[in-house]
C-alpha positions as CSV (number, residue, x, y, z in Angstrom):
1,M,8.0,14.6,14.5
2,S,4.5,15.7,13.8
3,V,3.5,15.4,10.1
4,D,1.7,18.8,10.4
5,L,4.9,20.3,11.7
6,A,6.9,18.8,8.9
7,R,4.4,20.3,6.4
8,E,4.7,23.8,7.9
9,I,8.5,23.6,7.9
10,Y,8.6,22.3,4.4
11,N,6.2,24.9,3.1
12,E,8.3,27.7,4.7
13,L,11.6,26.4,3.4
14,K,10.8,25.2,-0.1
15,R,10.7,28.8,-1.4
16,F,14.5,28.8,-0.6
17,V,15.1,25.6,-2.5
18,N,15.9,25.9,-6.2
19,T,13.1,24.5,-8.4
20,V,15.4,21.8,-9.8
21,D,16.2,20.6,-6.3
22,R,12.6,20.4,-5.0
23,D,12.2,16.8,-6.0
24,E,15.2,15.8,-3.9
25,A,13.9,17.9,-1.0
26,A,10.5,16.2,-1.2
27,E,12.1,12.8,-1.3
28,T,14.0,13.6,1.8
29,I,10.9,14.8,3.7
30,V,9.0,11.7,2.7
31,S,11.9,9.4,3.7
32,V,12.2,11.1,7.1
33,L,8.5,10.9,7.8
34,I,8.3,7.2,6.8
35,D,11.4,6.5,8.9
36,N,9.6,8.1,11.8
37,D,6.5,5.8,11.4
38,I,4.3,8.3,9.6
39,S,1.9,6.4,7.3
40,A,1.8,7.1,3.6
41,D,-1.9,7.9,4.0
42,D,-1.1,10.5,6.7
43,I,1.6,12.1,4.4
44,K,-0.8,12.1,1.5
45,D,-3.6,13.8,3.5
46,T,-1.3,16.3,5.2
47,F,0.6,17.4,2.0
48,K,-2.5,17.6,-0.1
49,G,-1.9,19.9,-3.0
50,D,1.9,19.5,-3.1
51,S,2.8,17.7,-6.4
52,D,6.4,17.3,-5.4
53,I,5.5,15.4,-2.3
54,K,3.0,13.3,-4.3
55,R,5.7,12.2,-6.8
56,A,8.2,11.6,-4.0
57,L,5.7,9.5,-2.0
58,T,4.7,7.5,-5.1
59,S,8.4,6.9,-5.9
60,Y,9.2,5.9,-2.4
61,L,6.5,3.3,-2.2
62,K,7.6,1.9,-5.6
63,D,11.1,1.6,-4.5
64,H,10.3,0.0,-1.1
65,P,8.3,-3.2,-1.8
66,D,8.1,-3.8,2.0
67,D,5.7,-0.8,2.1
68,E,3.7,-2.1,-0.9
69,D,0.6,-2.8,1.2
70,E,0.3,1.0,1.8
71,E,0.8,1.8,-1.9
72,D,-2.3,-0.1,-2.7
73,T,-4.4,2.1,-0.3
74,L,-3.3,5.3,-2.0
75,D,-5.7,6.6,-4.6
76,W,-4.4,9.8,-6.2
77,D,-7.8,11.2,-7.2
78,E,-7.9,14.2,-9.5
79,D,-9.8,16.1,-6.8
80,D,-7.1,15.6,-4.2
81,G,-5.8,19.1,-5.0
82,Y,-2.5,17.9,-6.5
83,E,-1.2,19.9,-9.4
84,D,0.3,17.8,-12.2
């Protein structure tokens, strides 16, 4: 699956997901992308501006120490467009 396609699908469908369930939806998207060999950097770049994906990706990398080397490369700069 293309990370760009995943972004388009997620952006279209997230308006149908209750706000309280968006964290879980974002976690699922991140997990599926990582499982399909999409790098954390590609996810970060593609989903720029989506705070739910930012939290989900950060959480995923903390929970999966085998991906720790990618966590070190992620810098969540204030100007990345993420809303906190």
